[in-house]
TORVO-912360 format. One record per atom (N, C-alpha, C, O): x, y, z; residue in one letter. Coordinates in steps of 0.02 Angstrom, whole numbers, padded with zeros to 5 digits, always signed. Each point is the difference from the previous one (the first is absolute). Last residue first. Example, Ala and Ser with C-alpha at 12.3 -4.5 7.8 and 13.67 -1.06 7.14 Angstrom:
# residues 2
+00642-00112+00354S +00042+00059+00003S -00039+00055+00037S +00025+00055+00008S -00010-00341-00012A -00045+00059+00000A +00045+00060+00000A +00052-00001+00033A 
***
This chain:
# residues 306
+00140+00680-01145E +00061+00008-00040E -00003-00037-00066E +00048+00002-00039E -00214-00004+00221A -00006+00059-00043A +00060+00007-00047A -00003+00038-00049A -00010-00209+00216A -00053-00012-00049A -00006+00057-00050A -00020-00010-00058A +00170+00027+00242E +00025-00047-00050E -00052-00013-00054E +00018-00007-00059E -00082+00143+00240K +00052+00033-00039K +00026-00046-00055K +00008+00022-00057K -00160-00111+00210L -00034+00048-00045L +00051+00037-00044L -00013+00012-00059L +00096-00157+00226L -00032-00038-00053L -00037+00045-00049L +00001-00013-00060L +00107+00111+00251K +00048-00033-00043K -00034-00034-00059K +00022+00008-00057K -00156+00091+00226L +00035+00050-00040L +00048-00032-00050L +00003+00020-00058L -00110-00160+00213I -00048+00026-00049I +00033+00051-00046I -00008-00002-00061I +00135-00077+00242L -00007-00051-00053L -00049+00023-00053L +00012-00010-00060L +00022+00147+00252A +00060-00002-00041A -00007-00049-00058A +00023+00015-00055A -00199-00004+00212M +00005+00062-00038M +00060-00001-00047M -00005+00017-00058M -00015-00192+00208R -00048-00007-00055R -00003+00063-00042R -00009-00003-00061R +00141+00006+00253M +00031-00041-00052M -00048-00013-00058M +00022-00007-00057M -00103+00127+00244I +00052+00038-00033I +00032-00040-00056I +00012+00027-00054I -00173-00132+00192K -00031+00052-00042K +00053+00038-00039K -00009+00013-00060K +00084-00169+00217G -00031-00032-00057G -00033+00050-00047G +00006-00006-00061G +00085+00076+00269N +00052-00011-00050N -00027-00034-00063N +00024+00011-00055N -00168+00017+00241Y +00016+00064-00031Y +00051-00009-00056Y -00008+00029-00054Y -00040-00219+00177V -00061+00021-00035V +00013+00066-00037V -00017+00007-00059V +00184-00094+00204Q -00003-00035-00064Q -00060+00023-00042Q +00005+00006-00061Q +00018+00068+00283K +00044+00037-00046K -00001-00032-00069K +00003+00034-00050K -00110-00145+00221F -00043+00054-00027F +00041+00049-00042F -00027+00035-00042F +00139-00218+00142Y -00049-00024-00048Y -00048+00054-00024Y -00024-00005-00056Y +00224-00007+00218C +00003+00039-00062C -00057-00016-00049C +00001+00024-00056C +00108-00042+00330A -00057-00021-00042A -00004+00045-00061A -00008+00061+00006A +00162-00031+00181R +00025-00043-00054R -00055-00023-00047R +00014-00030-00052R -00048+00160+00254A +00029+00042-00052A +00025-00041-00059A +00011+00027-00054A -00218-00098+00216D +00072-00009-00004D +00027+00041-00058D -00027-00002-00055D -00207-00027+00105R +00032+00056+00036R +00076-00004+00000R +00034+00047+00021R -00174-00218-00116D -00008+00061-00040D +00034+00059+00033D +00022+00047-00035D -00045-00268+00132V +00062+00012-00037V -00005+00065-00039V +00052+00030-00017V -00239-00117+00134E +00047+00031+00046E +00067+00017-00034E +00035+00046+00020E -00212-00170-00126T -00007+00073-00006T +00046+00037+00048T +00014+00059-00010T +00048-00303-00090S -00040+00030+00054S -00003+00075-00010S +00049+00031-00020S -00015-00211-00175I +00038+00051+00037I -00047+00031+00052I -00051+00029-00018I -00036-00202-00106E +00070-00023+00001E +00048+00052+00028E +00057-00016+00015E -00308+00005-00061N +00024+00003+00069N +00074-00019+00006N +00025-00011+00054N -00129+00105-00262V -00054-00031+00038V +00020+00002+00074V -00021+00044+00037V +00093+00115-00262R +00019-00038+00059R -00063-00032+00030R -00053+00031+00000R +00102+00047-00269P -00032+00013+00065P +00027-00047+00055P +00018-00058-00013P +00165+00128-00090L -00069+00014+00018L -00048-00031-00052L +00021-00007-00057L +00231-00002+00081P -00034+00027-00060P -00073+00021+00013P -00030+00034-00041P +00249-00026+00211H -00057-00044-00014H -00037+00030-00060H -00012+00060-00002H +00255-00027+00177M -00042+00013-00059M -00056-00051-00005M +00003-00055+00028M +00208+00170+00139I -00055-00049-00001I -00048+00018-00055I -00028+00055-00001I +00298-00009+00070C -00056+00028-00039C -00053-00055-00006C +00011-00051-00033C +00205+00107+00216L -00039-00047-00040L -00056+00037-00036L -00031+00045+00028L +00208+00037+00130D -00020+00031-00063D -00034-00050-00047D -00002+00011-00061D +00080-00075+00278N -00033+00064+00013N -00024+00034-00064N -00048+00039+00002N +00068-00310+00017K +00043+00058-00007K -00040+00064+00013K -00060+00003-00014K -00028-00227+00133A +00009+00026-00068A +00047+00060+00001A +00010+00032+00052A -00102-00169+00135N +00068-00014-00022N +00014+00025-00071N +00052-00017-00029N -00268+00047+00132K +00048+00020+00052K +00073-00010-00021K +00044+00038+00020K -00267-00086-00131L +00047+00049-00028L +00055+00018+00049L +00043+00042-00017L -00232-00186+00064K +00042-00035-00049K +00051+00047-00031K +00045-00023-00035K -00206+00109+00189E +00043-00049+00035E +00048-00033-00049E +00059-00011+00017E -00230+00157-00098P +00058+00035+00029P +00048-00047+00035P +00061+00010-00002P -00202-00125-00189T -00017+00039+00060T +00061+00038+00024T +00056-00016-00019T -00161-00145-00203L +00054+00043+00025L -00027+00044+00057L -00049+00035-00008L -00018-00283-00097I -00031+00062+00021I +00055+00042+00033I +00027-00018+00052I -00065-00224-00206Y +00046+00052+00023Y -00039+00064+00016Y -00034+00028-00043Y -00084-00229-00012S +00067-00028+00009S +00049+00051+00029S +00041-00018+00042S -00293+00008-00099D +00031+00035+00057D +00071-00024+00014D +00023+00002+00057D -00157-00092-00239K -00010+00073-00004K +00033+00038+00058K +00018+00059-00009K -00037-00309-00049L +00062+00037-00012L -00006+00076+00011L +00051+00034+00003L -00233-00199+00020R +00056-00029+00036R +00062+00045-00003R +00040+00002+00046R -00237+00051-00170L -00011+00010+00072L +00058-00026+00042L +00016+00028+00052L -00011-00065-00288Y +00005+00071+00016Y -00006+00012+00075Y +00041+00036+00029Y -00076-00254-00109D +00071+00019-00004D +00009+00073+00018D +00048+00018+00035D -00267-00097-00050E +00033-00028+00059E +00074+00018+00000E +00028+00016+00053E -00164+00040-00240E -00011+00044+00056E +00036-00025+00063E +00024+00040+00040E +00041-00078-00302N -00024-00038+00057N -00005+00046+00061N +00051+00025+00024N +00032+00049-00231F -00056-00040-00024F -00034-00036+00058F -00057-00022-00006F +00206+00265-00003F -00007-00070+00023F -00061-00033-00030F -00053+00030-00007F +00121+00205-00017R +00046-00043-00040R -00007-00074+00019R +00030-00043-00032R -00150+00226+00141E -00024-00006-00069E +00045-00044-00043E -00020-00019-00055E +00071+00077+00287R -00055-00048-00005R -00019-00013-00073R -00017-00056-00019R +00257+00135+00117Q -00055+00023-00042Q -00054-00053-00009Q +00010-00050-00034Q +00185+00141+00215V -00019-00064-00029V -00067+00010-00034V -00050+00015+00032V +00229+00187+00001R -00062-00030+00021R -00007-00070-00030R +00017-00010-00059R +00222+00144+00115T -00054-00009-00048T -00060-00035+00032T +00006-00034+00051T +00247+00187+00001M -00054-00044+00022M -00053-00007-00054M -00012+00047-00039M +00279+00025+00059Y -00057+00008-00045Y -00053-00052+00020Y +00005-00058-00018Y +00228+00187+00118L -00047-00054+00013L -00063+00013-00040L -00035+00049+00013L +00314+00034-00011I -00069+00008-00024I -00040-00061+00022I +00023-00056-00007I +00193+00064+00079D -00004+00072-00013D -00071+00019-00022D -00025+00054+00014D +00122-00277+00140L -00038+00031-00055L +00007+00076-00003L -00002+00034+00052L +00087-00213+00109S +00042+00012-00059S -00032+00044-00053S +00032+00020-00048S -00139-00095+00261P +00058+00043+00012P +00041+00018-00061P +00035+00051+00000P -00237-00205-00010M -00010+00072+00009M +00064+00041+00008M +00006+00051-00033M -00052-00301+00014A +00027+00036-00057A +00005+00075+00013A +00040+00035-00032A -00138-00183+00191K +00070-00018-00007K +00034+00040-00056K +00059+00017+00005K -00293+00004+00029E +00039+00032+00054E +00074-00016-00004E +00041+00043+00017E -00195-00145-00173L +00007+00073-00009L +00045+00031+00053L +00044+00039-00017L -00065-00293-00087D +00007+00035+00064D +00013+00074-00010D +00057+00020-00014D -00066-00207-00148T -00068+00010+00024T -00002+00045+00062T -00053+00013+00027T +00231-00027-00251T -00012-00016+00070T -00075+00007+00015T -00037+00033-00037T +00255-00017-00164Q -00071-00012+00011Q -00009-00022+00072Q +00038-00041+00026Q +00156+00195-00174E -00015-00055+00044E -00075-00005+00009E -00036+00050-00005E +00244+00060-00174Y -00067+00001+00030Y -00005-00057+00049Y +00037-00049-00004Y +00145+00193-00185P -00012-00038+00061P -00070+00007+00027P -00029+00055+00001P +00112-00047-00263I -00019+00046+00054I -00014-00041+00064I -00039-00047-00002I +00105-00014-00239G +00043-00012+00058G -00014+00046+00059G +00045+00016+00038G -00160-00042-00257K +00045+00058+00009K +00046-00009+00060K +00040+00045+00016K -00205-00207-00077A +00035+00013-00063A +00051+00056+00007A +00049+00002-00037A -00195-00058+00221K +00051-00051-00012K +00041+00016-00062K +00061-00007+00001K -00240+00161+00051L +00049-00007+00053L +00056-00049-00017L +00059+00018-00002L -00248+00039-00146A +00020+00064+00030A +00058-00007+00049A +00039+00047+00008A -00135-00238-00130A +00014+00053-00048A +00030+00062+00033A +00046+00030-00027A -00112-00222+00160D +00049-00021-00051D +00021+00059-00044D +00060+00010-00012D -00231+00021+00177K +00066-00011+00030K +00053-00015-00053K +00055+00028+00001K -00278-00013-00071V +00024+00067+00020V +00071-00007+00029V +00045+00039-00017V -00157-00236-00042Y +00017+00037-00061Y +00024+00070+00016Y +00041+00028-00037Y -00117-00177+00210S +00067-00016-00026S +00018+00042-00060S +00058+00019-00009S -00231+00075+00197P +00002-00050-00054P +00071-00010-00027P +00040+00047-00002P -00092+00024+00258L +00011+00032-00065L +00004-00053-00054L +00036-00049+00008L -00175-00019+00209K +00069+00018-00018K +00003+00033-00069K -00044-00010-00042K -00141-00083+00194L -00002+00064-00035L +00069+00025-00018L +00012+00060-00004L -00060-00264+00130E -00050-00002-00054E +00000+00063-00043E -00029+00000-00054E +00169-00025+00250E +00023-00045-00054E -00048+00003-00060E +00022-00003-00057E -00016+00220+00206P -00015-00070+00013P +00023-00042-00060P +00008+00026-00055P +00129+00197+00086S -00068-00022-00016S -00013-00069+00027S +00047-00037+00016S +00154+00234-00080I -00032-00023+00062I -00072-00019-00014I -00041+00043-00017I +00297+00019-00097L -00068-00019-00021L -00035-00035+00058L +00018-00056+00018L +00197+00234-00074V -00022-00049+00050V -00074-00013-00014V -00041+00045+00005V +00265+00067-00153F -00071-00010+00015F -00010-00053+00053F +00035-00051+00002F +00155+00246-00116R -00007-00065+00033R -00074-00007+00020R -00030+00049+00023R +00208+00118-00193M -00063-00017+00032M +00003-00070+00031M +00035-00044-00025M +00130+00186-00112G +00008-00010+00072G -00064-00017+00037G -00005+00012+00060G -00017+00112-00299D +00058-00033+00030D -00008-00009+00076D -00031+00041+00035D -00174-00042-00222Y +00044+00048+00033Y +00054-00038+00039Y -00010-00056+00022Y -00172-00050-00138R +00042+00032-00052R +00047+00053+00030R +00040+00030-00036R -00209-00153+00159S +00055-00046-00017S +00045+00029-00054S +00054-00027-00013S -00257+00136+00089L +00058+00011+00043L +00059-00046-00016L +00057+00017+00015L -00264-00039-00140A +00029+00067-00007A +00064+00008+00040A +00051+00021-00026A -00175-00224+00039N +00026+00008-00068N +00034+00068-00009N +00051+00006-00034N -00163-00047+00237I +00062-00040-00005I +00031+00008-00069I +00061+00008-00006I -00268+00093+00038L +00051+00035+00038L +00066-00038-00002L +00053+00030-00007L -00246-00126-00095S +00023+00058-00037S +00058+00035+00037S +00048+00022-00032S -00155-00203+00139H +00035-00023-00059H +00030+00059-00039H +00058-00003-00020H -00195+00052+00206V +00064-00031+00021V +00041-00020-00061V +00059+00014-00005V -00278+00063-00027T +00043+00056+00019T +00069-00026+00020T +00051+00032-00014T -00223-00186-00037R +00028+00030-00060R +00047+00058+00017R +00048+00014-00036R -00126-00235+00179G +00008+00073+00006G +00034+00031-00061G +00061-00003-00006G -00111-00237+00066F -00049+00035-00042F +00012+00075-00004F -00032+00034-00040F +00186-00170+00165K -00020-00042-00056K -00045+00038-00048K +00013+00001-00061K +00069+00079+00275L +00050+00009-00053L -00018-00041-00062L +00031+00009-00052L -00144+00087+00288D -00020-00038-00059D +00049+00014-00057D -00009+00047-00039D +00106+00011+00268G -00071-00015-00008G -00013-00043-00061G +00028-00055-00006G +00186+00228+00039C -00034-00043+00049C -00073-00010-00017C -00036+00048-00016C +00306+00040-00055L -00068-00002-00028L -00039-00053+00038L +00021-00057+00004L +00220+00214+00023G -00041-00055+00022G -00070+00006-00028G -00031+00052+00005G +00292+00046-00067V -00072+00009-00006V -00035-00063+00023V +00011-00054-00028V +00236+00199+00033T -00029-00065+00016T -00075+00009+00006T -00024+00037+00043T +00217+00114-00190L -00051-00006+00053L -00019-00073+00010L +00003-00041-00046L +00141+00175-00126G +00031-00017+00063G -00047-00009+00058G +00017+00020+00056G -00106+00133-00258G +00049-00054+00002G +00024-00014+00071G -00010+00040+00045G -00139+00141-00136L -00032-00065-00011L +00050-00057-00001L -00014-00053-00028L -00012+00320+00152G +00021-00037-00059G -00032-00068-00002G -00040-00018+00043G +00006+00177+00135G +00047+00039-00039G +00026-00035-00062G +00045+00025-00034G -00215-00085+00212K +00067-00027+00006K +00052+00037-00041K +00060-00014+00006K -00298+00072+00002E +00015-00018+00069E +00073-00020+00009E +00029+00012+00053E -00117+00044-00268R -00007+00059+00043R +00020-00016+00073R +00027+00043+00034R -00025-00218-00195H +00049+00050-00019H -00003+00060+00047H +00051+00026+00021H -00214-00196+00002I +00066-00023+00023I +00053+00053-00015I +00043+00013+00042I -00256+00032-00124T -00001+00000+00073T +00068-00020+00027T +00028+00033+00045T -00063-00048-00276L +00007+00070+00021L +00002+00005+00076L +00039+00039+00028L -00079-00251-00118L +00068+00022-00014L +00012+00072+00020L +00052+00017+00027L -00271-00110-00009D +00046-00030+00048D +00071+00025-00009D +00035+00015+00048D -00197+00050-00205A -00014+00032+00064A +00048-00026+00053A +00027+00039+00040A -00020-00146-00245L +00029+00068-00006L -00011+00039+00064L +00044+00037+00022L -00146-00246-00035T +00072-00007+00008T +00035+00068-00007T +00047+00014+00036T -00275-00025-00077Q +00012-00008+00072Q +00074-00007+00013Q +00026+00026+00049Q -00091-00019-00271T -00001+00067+00030T +00003-00003+00077T +00022+00048+00031T -00022-00254-00165P +00060+00042-00007P -00003+00068+00033P +00051+00025+00024P -00154-00270-00009H -00030+00063+00022H +00055+00053-00003H +00024+00023+00052H -00084-00306-00132C +00041+00061+00006C -00041+00060+00024C -00061+00003-00009C -00016-00251+00030H +00058+00007-00044H +00041+00062+00015H +00053-00006+00032H -00271-00101+00050G +00059-00008+00043G +00064+00014-00038G +00054-00019+00024G -00269+00133-00121G +00000-00061+00040G +00059-00003+00047G +00015+00050+00033G +00005+00148-00161D -00035-00054-00036D +00008-00065+00039D +00050-00034-00005D -00013+00324+00023G -00006-00064+00035G -00037-00051-00041G -00058+00011-00018G +00102+00206-00063A -00014+00017+00070A -00011-00062+00042A -00030+00003+00054A +00152+00073-00301N -00028-00055+00039N -00008+00021+00072N +00049+00015+00034N -00052+00138-00261I +00038-00012+00061I -00036-00055+00039I -00059+00005+00014I +00068+00088-00287V -00035-00035+00054V +00047-00008+00059V +00058-00021-00009V -00082+00190-00231P +00038-00036+00051P -00045-00031+00053P -00050+00030+00020P -00059-00005-00259V +00031+00048+00045V +00040-00039+00052V -00009-00061+00006V -00126-00045-00167A +00033+00049-00043A +00033+00054+00040A +00028+00048-00028A -00086-00322+00086A -00017+00070+00010A +00038+00044-00049A +00055-00017-00022A -00026-00225+00049N -00059+00019-00040N -00018+00073+00004N -00040+00024-00040N +00220-00140+00160N +00008-00022-00069N -00057+00022-00045N +00005-00005-00062N -00008+00048+00298A +00053+00039-00032A +00008-00018-00073A +00015+00043-00042A -00168-00169+00172A -00022+00069-00009A +00051+00041-00037A -00016+00036-00047A +00075-00253+00109V -00050-00002-00053V -00025+00071-00016V -00007+00019-00058V +00145-00041+00242L +00039-00008-00062L -00047-00004-00061L +00015+00029-00052L -00111-00023+00266A +00029+00066-00016A +00041-00004-00064A +00000+00048-00039A -00093-00247+00131A -00051+00043-00031A +00028+00068-00020A -00019+00027-00052A +00136-00210+00172G +00009+00007-00072G -00051+00046-00034G +00009+00017-00058G -00075-00133+00286E +00069+00010-00021E +00003+00004-00076E -00029-00042-00035E -00195+00106+00173K +00034-00054-00037K +00071+00020-00020K +00011+00053-00029K -00175+00092+00146P +00017-00058+00042P +00039-00055-00035P +00028-00043+00033P -00015+00317-00080H -00040-00057-00021H +00019-00061+00042H +00059-00007+00017H -00025+00298-00070R +00009-00056+00048R -00047-00055-00020R -00058+00012-00019R +00173+00224-00108M -00047-00056+00005M +00020-00049+00054M +00058-00019+00005M -00029+00281-00135A +00025-00038+00058A -00050-00056+00012A -00060+00014+00009A +00123+00156-00234I -00044-00045+00038I +00038-00030+00059I +00057-00022-00007I -00058+00249-00183I +00039-00049+00037I -00048-00040+00044I -00051+00027+00023I -00032+00137-00170D +00068+00004-00024D +00046-00051+00033D +00054-00015-00025D -00336+00005-00032A +00052+00021+00048A +00069+00000-00032A +00011-00030-00052A -00221-00037-00059Y -00022+00052+00047Y +00057+00031+00040Y -00006+00058+00022Y +00024-00242-00182C -00032+00054-00038C -00019+00059+00044C -00014+00055-00024C +00102-00259+00111S +00053+00038-00033S -00027+00058-00041S +00035+00048-00015S -00179-00209+00115V +00021+00053+00047V +00057+00042-00029V +00006+00059+00017V -00083-00247-00142A -00051+00052+00005A +00022+00057+00044A -00007+00059-00019A +00148-00245+00003R -00004+00031-00066R -00051+00058+00000R +00012+00053-00028R +00007-00187+00220V +00053+00051-00005V +00002+00031-00069V +00019+00058-00007V -00180-00229+00046T -00011+00055+00047T +00053+00054-00010T -00016+00059-00005T +00035-00262-00114D -00051+00045-00028D -00012+00060+00045D -00010+00056-00024D +00159-00221+00102A +00027+00030-00061A -00050+00050-00030A +00019+00055-00019A -00082-00188+00205V +00044+00055+00019V +00026+00036-00062V +00005+00061+00000V -00239-00184-00029S +00070-00017+00015S +00039+00062+00022S -00020+00057-00015S -00252-00110+00048E +00048+00034-00043E +00071-00017+00021E +00014-00004+00060E -00232-00067+00041G +00046-00045-00034G +00050+00033-00046G +00035-00034-00037G -00201+00129+00192K -00036-00028-00058K +00044-00048-00040K -00022-00029-00049K +00103+00151+00236S -00053-00043+00027S -00042-00031-00056S -00036-00049+00011S +00202+00210-00060A +00032-00064+00017A -00052-00049+00027A +00006-00061-00010A -00054+00291-00037S -00015-00048-00054S +00035-00066+00011S -00017-00050-00033S -00039+00191+00253S +00033+00015-00064S -00020-00052-00052S -00036-00048+00015S -00017+00053+00225S -00041+00049-00035S +00030+00020-00067S -00022+00049-00031S +00128-00206+00177A -00069-00024-00006A -00045+00048-00038A -00051-00020-00028A +00281+00068+00086A -00007-00042-00059A -00072-00023-00010A -00021-00012-00057A +00116+00236+00174D -00038-00060+00019D -00013-00042-00062D -00039+00019-00043D +00149+00195+00039T +00020-00023+00066T -00035-00064+00022T +00013-00026+00054T +00062+00202-00266M -00042-00059+00009M +00023-00032+00064M +00056-00026+00004M -00021+00294-00111S +00011-00060+00041S -00051-00055-00012S -00059+00013-00014S +00203+00234-00066I -00063-00036-00011I +00010-00070+00029I +00054-00028-00006I +00075+00287+00032V -00006-00072+00012V -00069-00024-00020V -00050+00031+00016V +00244+00191-00065H -00068-00023+00017H +00000-00076+00006H +00045-00034-00024H +00164+00233+00060G -00039-00040-00047G -00068-00018+00026G -00022+00023+00052G +00212+00098+00058G -00044+00042-00040G -00043-00038-00050G -00036+00031-00040G +00190-00112+00215L +00037+00019-00060L -00043+00043-00047L +00022+00018-00054L -00112-00109+00252E +00053+00046+00022E +00046+00020-00057E +00039+00048+00006E -00212-00207-00045Y -00030+00065+00017Y +00054+00050+00019Y -00003+00059-00020Y +00070-00282-00017M -00019+00034-00063M -00030+00068+00013M +00015+00048-00036M +00042-00180+00224A +00060+00017-00039A -00018+00038-00063A +00031+00051-00016A -00204-00141+00148A +00029+00060+00031A +00062+00023-00039A +00011+00060-00010A -00108-00261-00058E -00044+00055-00015E +00027+00066+00029E -00001+00051-00034E +00116-00252+00081F +00005+00016-00071F -00042+00062-00017F +00022+00045-00036F -00043-00126+00253S +00067+00027-00010S +00010+00020-00073S +00026+00054-00014S -00223-00167+00078M -00002+00071+00019M +00069+00033-00010M +00003+00060-00016M -00017-00291-00028R -00043+00037-00046R +00000+00074+00017R +00009+00042-00044R +00109-00184+00189T +00031+00002-00066T -00042+00041-00048T +00027+00043-00036T -00109-00077+00261R +00060+00042-00006R +00026+00005-00070R +00013+00056-00025R -00204-00196+00057T -00012+00067+00027T +00061+00044-00014T -00004+00048-00039T -00119-00288-00070S +00060+00039+00018S -00023+00066+00029S -00049+00029-00021S -00046-00287-00099P -00006+00055+00049P +00067+00033+00015P +00052-00033+00004P -00095-00071-00245E +00010-00029+00066E -00003+00057+00050E +00022+00055-00016E -00026-00015-00214F -00043-00060+00000F +00004-00036+00067F -00031-00053+00008F +00086+00307-00114F +00013-00043+00057F -00052-00056+00003F -00057+00011+00019F +00166+00202-00173L -00042-00059-00011L +00017-00050+00056L +00051-00033-00002L -00018+00309-00067T +00016-00051+00050T -00050-00057-00007T -00060+00009+00010T +00163+00203-00172A -00055-00046+00013A +00024-00051+00052A +00051-00032-00010A +00026+00298-00063L +00019-00066+00025L -00064-00041+00009L -00048+00024+00031L +00116+00209-00185K -00047-00040+00039K +00031-00068+00018K +00030-00033-00042K +00042+00312-00037K +00010-00073-00005K -00048-00036+00046K -00021+00026+00052K +00047+00218-00070G -00030-00027-00061G +00008-00075-00008G -00026-00028-00049G +00199+00140+00207D -00061+00035-00022D -00025-00031-00065D +00038-00011-00047D +00156-00047+00198C -00044-00045-00038C -00065+00034-00019C -00051-00034-00008C +00223+00149+00131A +00040-00041-00046A -00043-00045-00044A +00020-00018-00055A -00060+00192+00238H -00034+00001-00065H +00035-00043-00052H -00011+00008-00060H +00089+00012+00289A -00072+00004+00009A -00039+00001-00065A -00060-00014+00000A +00306+00008+00066Y -00031-00056-00036Y -00076+00004-00002Y -00033-00045-00026Y +00176+00203+00142R +00031-00005-00067R -00035-00052-00043R +00002+00004-00061R -00053+00026+00293A -00033+00049-00043A +00026-00003-00072A -00036+00015-00048A +00131-00146+00230P -00060-00028-00032P -00034+00049-00048P -00031-00022-00048P +00274-00012+00161D -00033+00055-00036D -00063-00025-00035D -00001-00003-00062D +00132-00140+00209T +00030+00065+00015T -00039+00058-00030T -00008+00052+00031T -00053-00279-00076I -00009+00013+00072I +00023+00071+00017I -00032+00036+00038I +00070-00113-00256I -00072+00010+00011I -00013+00018+00073I -00040+00045+00015I +00259-00106-00074C -00017+00066-00029C -00073+00016+00012C -00017+00058+00015C +00093-00271+00047Y +00027+00051+00046Y -00016+00070-00025Y -00015+00045+00039Y -00041-00222-00180A -00044+00001+00059A +00024+00052+00050A -00040+00037+00029A +00171-00083-00219D -00058+00040-00017D -00047+00007+00059D -00030+00053+00011D +00213-00195+00014A +00023+00069-00003A -00058+00047-00017A -00005+00054+00028A -00039-00282-00034I +00010+00021+00069I +00024+00073+00002I -00023+00039+00042I +00004-00139-00251L -00067+00011+00028L +00005+00024+00072L -00038+00044+00022L +00236-00108-00127S -00024+00062-00029S -00069+00017+00027S -00015+00058+00014S +00110-00264+00044D +00037+00053+00033D -00024+00069-00025D -00004+00047+00039D -00083-00235-00146I -00026+00004+00069I +00034+00057+00037I -00033+00039+00034I +00113-00087-00248E -00066+00031-00003E -00031+00007+00069E -00032+00050+00015E +00237-00163-00035Q +00009+00071-00015Q -00067+00037-00003Q -00006+00057+00023Q +00007-00290+00002V +00023+00032+00062V +00008+00074-00011V -00017+00040+00044V -00157-00149-00206T +00070-00011+00016T +00017+00033+00067T -00039+00041+00025T -00206-00138-00103L +00038+00061+00011L +00073-00018+00016L +00012-00044+00042L -00173-00123-00073D -00007+00039-00061D +00038+00066+00004D +00014+00032-00051D -00037-00185+00234L +00058-00013-00042L -00007+00033-00069L +00047+00000-00039L -00222+00002+00201I +00052+00047+00021I +00062-00009-00044I +00039+00047-00008I -00273-00103-00099D +00043-00031+00050D +00052+00051+00019D +00019+00042-00042D -00179+00029-00108I -00037-00058+00025I +00036-00032+00059I -00032-00024+00047I +00021+00257-00208V +00037-00028+00055V -00043-00053+00034V -00049+00015+00034V +00075+00105-00300S -00041-00013+00060S +00046-00025+00055S +00057-00018-00013S -00045+00142-00253R +00033-00021+00062R -00050-00008+00057R -00038+00047+00014R +00017-00073-00291M -00025+00041+00055M +00029-00028+00066M -00010-00058+00016M 
***
């Protein structure tokens, strides 16, 4: 049974095909309004979420399907000690496809290995968030006309940021990419991501703590939140949480066609004044995420039926 746990579970050709399907959905949504008639999506969220859960649910409804949800682990059988494996075995009896978020790295893989239906990883701890990456890729494609030959700046929490790790893994498979890694020393990109995605492929990158110095070279600026929930030490979080705050002043030397992205939720790392800038694309990402989840649900259900 095919599941998507990591963005690397999808080939470049499959990602390109999903993007092509997304353009078709955007152009002619009525054509897809009954594509999932009679199908059910189960959303299992063991960790708080607003956009991702609602995006999956909206995607399934817009395909004509139905949704059954677990949105609070405290009110589920997990609070009684039930394992993820047993939960998904049971839910597989109710649904045709599962979207799951869990705070523990690897939980989505456990789910996929035990479910009788496709599982989509909606985020597992600091590990992977493949559908956010699909949203990011569609956004970049729509704003830049393609996914190659770009300088991408990733700023903020590069250590724990699962969206950052997934995006680097995805974009490193396209030609002509260059990365600028902007973070405090304590939140630098982990070596295992750098080694596998960048160094092994000879992809140029630089590490810096200076956002404004890096700004003029960037085609994409991907801002991230310093995530309180990933810290074991509250003092470390408080010391680092305001490391980078994007303001109109800091964009003065940026390219006119810079694409400013953020996986959301935002705290204060992007000033609300930036929202009025035509280069702000983070709410476009939200819409694009729904569309790419529609395309992925269609793909996995089709494969499951074959």
